[in-house]
VEXMITOR-785195 format. One line per 5 residues: number of its first residue (from 1); their letters; for each residue x, y, z of N, C-alpha, C, O. Coordinates in steps of 0.05 Angstrom, whole numbers, plus 5000, padded with zeros to 4 digits. Atoms other than C-alpha are relative to their C-alpha. Layout:
VEXMITOR-785195
NUM> a> X:Y:Z:X:Y:Z:X:Y:Z:X:Y:Z; ...
END
This chain:
VEXMITOR-785195
1> xxxxx> 5018:4992:5020:8099:0351:4880:5015:5007:4975:5036:5020:4976; 4987:4994:5026:8118:0354:4807:4990:5026:4989:4966:5033:4992; 5009:4975:5012:8116:0420:4770:4980:4994:4978:4981:4973:4966; 5018:5002:5023:8061:0431:4719:5016:4998:4975:5038:5008:4972; 4987:5002:5026:8078:0413:4648:5005:5028:4989:4987:5045:4991
6> xxxxx> 4992:4974:5011:8114:0472:4615:5004:5021:5021:5005:5045:5014; 4996:4980:4979:8123:0506:4682:5027:4995:5012:5033:4973:5020; 4973:5003:4987:8194:0518:4708:4997:4991:5029:4979:4999:5043; 5000:5010:4973:8209:0482:4772:5005:5024:5019:5020:5043:5012; 4995:4979:4980:8207:0526:4834:4983:5025:4997:4989:5045:5009
11> xxxxx> 5016:4976:5004:8152:0573:4812:4975:5001:5018:4958:5017:5014; 5022:4998:4981:8104:0558:4869:5004:5026:5017:5027:5033:5023; 4998:4976:4983:8088:0620:4911:4992:4992:5028:4974:4976:5032; 5005:5006:4972:8089:0618:4986:4980:5021:5011:4984:5045:5007; 5021:4983:4988:8028:0647:5023:4998:4992:5029:4993:4969:5035
16> xxxxx> 5003:5005:4972:8026:0653:5098:4970:4998:5007:4954:5012:4996; 5028:5003:4991:7963:0631:5133:4999:4990:5029:5019:4985:5042; 5005:5009:4973:7932:0610:5198:4977:4980:4999:4957:4985:4985; 5020:5021:4999:7891:0547:5212:4976:5010:5016:4979:5019:5039; 5024:4991:4986:7819:0565:5230:4979:4977:4999:4980:4959:4982
21> xxxxx> 5021:5020:4998:7759:0523:5250:4980:5004:4978:4971:5027:4973; 5020:4999:5020:7711:0507:5195:4973:4990:5011:4970:4990:5036; 5026:5010:4991:7641:0478:5198:5001:4972:5011:4983:4962:5024; 4994:5028:4991:7670:0408:5212:4980:4980:4987:4976:4959:4998; 5017:5018:5016:7622:0378:5160:5018:4982:4982:5011:4959:4978
26> xxxxx> 4982:5016:5018:7679:0356:5114:5011:4976:5014:5014:4955:5002; 4989:5023:4984:7707:0312:5170:4978:4984:5013:4983:4961:5021; 5021:5013:4986:7639:0293:5198:5001:5003:5030:4986:4989:5044; 4996:4996:4971:7660:0318:5267:4979:5018:5013:4979:5020:5038; 5021:4984:4988:7602:0366:5277:4977:4982:5009:4971:4963:4995
31> xxxxx> 5021:5017:4989:7546:0337:5319:4975:4997:4982:4962:4976:4981; 5025:5000:5016:7490:0355:5270:5006:4995:4970:4990:5002:4953; 4993:5005:5028:7526:0332:5206:4982:4979:4988:4977:4958:5001; 5015:5021:5013:7482:0295:5157:5018:4978:4988:5008:4958:4977; 4980:5019:5011:7546:0258:5136:5018:4991:5023:5040:5003:5027
36> xxxxx> 4984:5008:4977:7573:0220:5197:5029:4994:4993:5047:4998:5010; 4972:5005:5007:7636:0198:5159:5013:5025:4988:5037:5026:4983; 4990:4975:5012:7643:0269:5131:4994:5002:4970:4992:4982:4956; 5006:4996:5028:7628:0299:5064:5023:4993:4981:5019:4983:4959; 4977:5007:5016:7699:0289:5038:5001:4970:4994:5006:4961:4972
41> xxxxx> 5000:5029:5004:7695:0214:5049:4979:4991:4980:4983:4972:4964; 5020:5006:5020:7631:0213:5008:5007:5009:4972:4999:4997:4952; 4993:4988:5026:7660:0256:4953:5024:4986:4987:5025:4985:4962; 4975:5011:5011:7727:0220:4944:4995:4980:4978:5008:4982:4957; 5004:5019:5022:7699:0162:4902:4990:5014:4974:4996:5005:4952
46> xxxxx> 5009:4986:5024:7665:0212:4855:5023:5015:4986:5024:5015:4962; 4977:4987:5012:7729:0251:4845:5019:4979:4987:5030:4984:4966; 4983:5021:5011:7768:0187:4835:4989:4989:4973:5005:4984:4955; 5012:5010:5025:7719:0164:4781:5005:5020:4977:5003:5013:4954; 4995:4979:5020:7735:0230:4746:5029:5006:4995:5037:5023:4980
51> xxxxx> 4971:4998:5005:7810:0222:4750:5017:5012:5022:5041:5016:5018; 4984:4988:4978:7832:0252:4817:4998:4981:5024:4977:4978:5036; 4999:5018:4977:7853:0202:4871:5009:5014:5025:5033:5021:5027; 4994:4987:4974:7850:0233:4940:5002:4980:5023:5003:4989:5046; 5002:5021:4979:7849:0167:4978:5024:5000:5019:5021:4989:5041
56> xxxxx> 4977:5001:4981:7919:0176:5008:5000:5023:5020:5016:5024:5038; 5002:4977:4982:7898:0241:5043:4980:4996:5022:4962:4979:5019; 5019:5001:4979:7861:0252:5107:4973:5011:4990:4972:5032:4977; 5026:4992:5011:7786:0256:5091:4986:5023:5015:4966:5020:5028; 5010:4975:4988:7774:0327:5116:5014:5023:4986:5032:5019:4969
61> xxxxx> 4986:4977:5010:7795:0397:5099:5014:5015:5022:5004:5017:5045; 4986:4981:4983:7846:0442:5132:4992:5027:4990:4998:5035:4967; 5009:4973:5008:7817:0512:5132:5022:5020:5007:5029:5023:5031; 4978:4982:4996:7871:0564:5123:4992:5028:4992:4984:5034:4970; 5006:4972:5004:7858:0638:5131:5025:5014:4991:5046:5013:5004
66> xxxxx> 4977:4985:5010:7905:0680:5088:4996:5029:5004:4973:5039:5005; 5001:4971:4997:7922:0753:5097:4998:5013:4973:5016:5027:4963; 5006:4989:5026:7891:0774:5031:4970:5004:4998:4955:4994:5015; 5029:4997:5004:7824:0795:5004:4987:4974:4993:4963:4969:4998; 5010:5026:5008:7816:0726:4976:5017:4988:4978:5041:4995:4975
71> xxxxx> 4986:5013:5022:7835:0683:4917:4980:4994:4978:4956:4993:4982; 5016:5008:5023:7810:0664:4848:5013:4975:4988:5037:4974:4983; 4991:5025:5013:7816:0594:4819:4999:5007:4970:4978:5008:4958; 4998:4992:5028:7841:0612:4749:5001:4977:4981:4987:4977:4961; 4995:5021:5019:7864:0548:4716:5005:4974:5016:5027:4964:5016
76> xxxxx> 4997:5023:4982:7851:0490:4763:5011:4975:4985:5005:4971:4962; 4990:5025:5011:7887:0424:4751:4977:4981:4994:4977:4966:4974; 5024:5017:5004:7819:0390:4757:4975:5018:5006:4975:5033:5025; 5027:4988:4996:7748:0417:4750:4980:4979:4993:4979:4967:4971; 5021:5020:5003:7689:0371:4759:4973:5014:5003:4968:5027:5023
81> xxxxx> 5026:4987:5000:7620:0396:4742:4977:4980:5005:4978:4957:4998; 5024:5016:4995:7553:0371:4766:5005:4973:5014:4996:4953:5005; 4994:5024:4984:7579:0321:4817:4977:4996:5020:4973:5012:5038; 5021:5007:4981:7521:0288:4852:5011:4979:5020:5011:4955:5015; 4987:5017:4981:7556:0261:4913:4982:4991:5023:4990:4973:5038
86> xxxxx> 5019:5007:4979:7496:0257:4960:4973:5004:4988:4966:5026:4979; 5026:5000:5013:7427:0240:4936:4981:5023:5008:4966:5033:4992; 5018:4979:4990:7391:0292:4979:5009:5028:4992:4994:5047:4996; 4990:4974:5008:7435:0349:4952:5000:5003:4970:5002:4984:4955; 4996:4995:5029:7436:0382:4884:5029:4995:4992:5047:4997:5010
91> xxxxx> 4972:5003:5009:7499:0369:4842:5016:5025:5005:5005:5048:5005; 4982:4978:4995:7559:0413:4856:5023:4999:4981:5030:4978:4969; 4976:4997:5016:7619:0438:4817:5024:5003:5019:5022:5016:5040; 4976:4999:4983:7689:0429:4846:5025:5005:4983:5026:4996:4960; 4974:4996:5012:7759:0453:4827:5021:4992:5020:5018:4995:5044
96> xxxxx> 4978:5009:4984:7825:0427:4852:5026:5011:4988:5030:5010:4964; 4974:4990:5008:7895:0458:4850:5021:4988:5018:5017:4987:5042; 4978:5011:4985:7960:0426:4871:5010:5020:5020:5010:5044:5015; 4987:4983:4980:7992:0454:4934:5018:4984:5018:5019:4960:5016; 4985:5012:4979:8039:0440:4990:4994:5017:5025:4990:5041:5024
101> xxxxx> 5005:4986:4975:8028:0457:5063:5024:4996:5018:5033:4973:5022; 4977:5002:4982:8086:0473:5109:4991:5008:5028:4978:5028:5032; 5006:4995:4972:8079:0469:5184:5023:4990:5017:5030:4966:5016; 4975:5006:4985:8140:0472:5230:5019:4986:4981:5026:4998:4961; 4981:5013:5018:8188:0421:5199:4987:4980:4982:5001:4963:4971
106> xxxxx> 5014:5019:5017:8135:0384:5160:4991:5014:4974:4982:5037:4974; 5010:4990:5025:8117:0393:5087:4983:4978:4988:4993:4955:4985; 5018:5020:5011:8057:0357:5057:4989:5009:4973:4981:5032:4970; 5014:4995:5025:8031:0353:4986:4970:5000:5006:4961:4987:5025; 5028:5000:4997:7958:0366:4979:4986:5014:4976:4998:5018:4955
111> xxxxx> 5017:4987:5021:7902:0398:4938:4983:5021:5013:4971:5017:5034; 5020:4980:4992:7865:0463:4946:4973:4989:4990:4970:4981:4967; 5027:5011:5005:7792:0440:4950:4982:5024:4998:4979:5040:5017; 5016:4977:5004:7745:0490:4920:4972:4992:4989:4968:4988:4965; 5028:5004:5009:7670:0475:4919:4990:5027:4990:4990:5046:5005
116> xxxxx> 5009:4974:5011:7642:0529:4873:4976:5010:5015:4956:4997:5018; 5022:4989:4984:7599:0575:4915:4973:5001:4987:4952:4999:5000; 5026:4999:5014:7546:0581:4861:4985:4974:4999:4962:4973:4992; 5014:5027:5000:7531:0506:4866:5001:4987:5028:4990:4965:5031; 4998:5011:4973:7546:0495:4940:4975:5007:5016:4969:5031:5019
121> xxxxx> 5026:4994:4987:7480:0488:4978:5001:5014:5027:4982:5027:5034; 4999:4988:4973:7504:0512:5046:5030:5005:5007:5048:4999:4991; 4973:4996:4989:7564:0531:5088:5017:5020:4984:5037:5013:4972; 4986:4978:5013:7586:0598:5060:5028:5001:5012:5031:4998:5037; 4972:4997:4992:7662:0607:5064:5010:5028:4995:5005:5039:4974
126> xxxxx> 4989:4973:5004:7697:0673:5075:5020:4999:4976:5032:4978:4971; 4984:5001:5025:7735:0693:5011:5030:4997:5005:5045:4990:4986; 4971:5003:4994:7803:0691:5046:5006:4974:5015:5027:4971:5027; 4995:5026:4988:7795:0619:5071:5005:4981:4976:4989:4978:4958; 4993:5020:5020:7830:0566:5029:4997:4973:5013:5010:4968:5034
131> xxxxx> 5003:5027:4989:7808:0494:5042:5020:4982:4985:5022:4983:4961; 4980:5017:5011:7862:0442:5032:4995:4971:5010:4988:4967:5033; 5001:5029:4993:7859:0366:5030:5029:4991:4999:5042:4993:4978; 4972:5008:4998:7926:0338:5053:5002:4977:5020:4982:4968:5031; 4995:5020:4980:7958:0286:5098:5000:5014:5027:5003:5038:5029
136> xxxxx> 5000:4989:4973:7956:0295:5173:5027:5013:5006:5048:5004:4997; 4977:4986:4992:8005:0345:5201:5002:4997:5031:4984:5006:5045; 4997:5006:4971:8031:0324:5270:4999:5026:5016:5014:5044:5011; 5001:4978:4981:8011:0372:5325:4985:5025:4991:4984:5044:5007; 5013:4976:5010:7972:0421:5283:4973:5005:5014:4959:4986:5020
141> xxxxx> 5025:4993:4987:7914:0458:5316:4991:5028:4991:5006:5042:4977; 5011:4974:5007:7870:0519:5307:5018:5022:5010:5028:5021:5033; 4984:4977:4993:7909:0584:5307:5029:4997:4991:5044:5016:4991; 4973:5005:5008:7974:0552:5282:5006:5014:4973:4989:5015:4955; 4990:4988:5025:8014:0588:5228:5009:4978:4981:5022:4959:4989
146> xxxxx> 4992:5019:5021:8024:0550:5162:5009:5016:4976:5003:5040:4974; 4993:4988:5025:8054:0565:5095:4989:4983:4978:4994:4959:4976; 5011:5013:5024:8016:0547:5032:5018:5006:4977:5026:5029:4973; 4984:4997:5024:8056:0536:4969:4980:4994:4977:4972:4972:4973; 5021:5001:5020:8009:0550:4910:5012:5004:4972:5032:5018:4969
151> xxxxx> 4992:4997:5028:8015:0547:4835:4986:5025:4989:4962:5026:4987; 5013:4974:5009:8004:0619:4810:4987:4997:4972:4972:5015:4964; 5014:5005:5025:7983:0590:4742:4972:4990:5005:4955:4992:4987; 5026:5011:4993:7924:0559:4777:4983:5017:5019:4959:5019:5016; 5014:4984:4979:7907:0606:4835:5012:5028:5001:5037:5031:5003
156> xxxx> 4991:4973:4997:7911:0681:4838:4992:5010:5028:4969:5008:5035; 5005:4988:4974:7918:0713:4907:4993:5029:4997:5008:5044:4983; 5010:4972:5002:7879:0778:4913:5010:5016:5024:4999:5013:5046; 4988:4985:4978:7921:0825:4955:4987:5027:5004:4994:5042:5022
END
């Protein structure tokens, strides 16, 4: 991952977390999902049309619970408003912030995926859950410890 323009290299902050089970709608793995391929697979072309190519990542989110009150997306690398990614749903707003995920001896680039709660029609998320879109991490499962490396210019962790 390249540092942000005008940001000194090495200024990412490390945040410990634990992988937790989400609603499994992003991946399409829940039995009652209205999106059999998953919501992320449906959203990727809309984000790409707006300048963010997520096609190299696994089309799901990794839900990471952090030991903090939550986080605030302050200055996202990308913010997309009024994205109508599924005809039956109202448009949603999304923000994305660069990140890296460390698990055992693996480090993967990725993006914090933040559907704005005020435009998200369902699936409330606890404030201390950070959703990440990244490449597959070999052997990862629910309960595993991970380290998120976040850009403090983009995301503020509320301790």
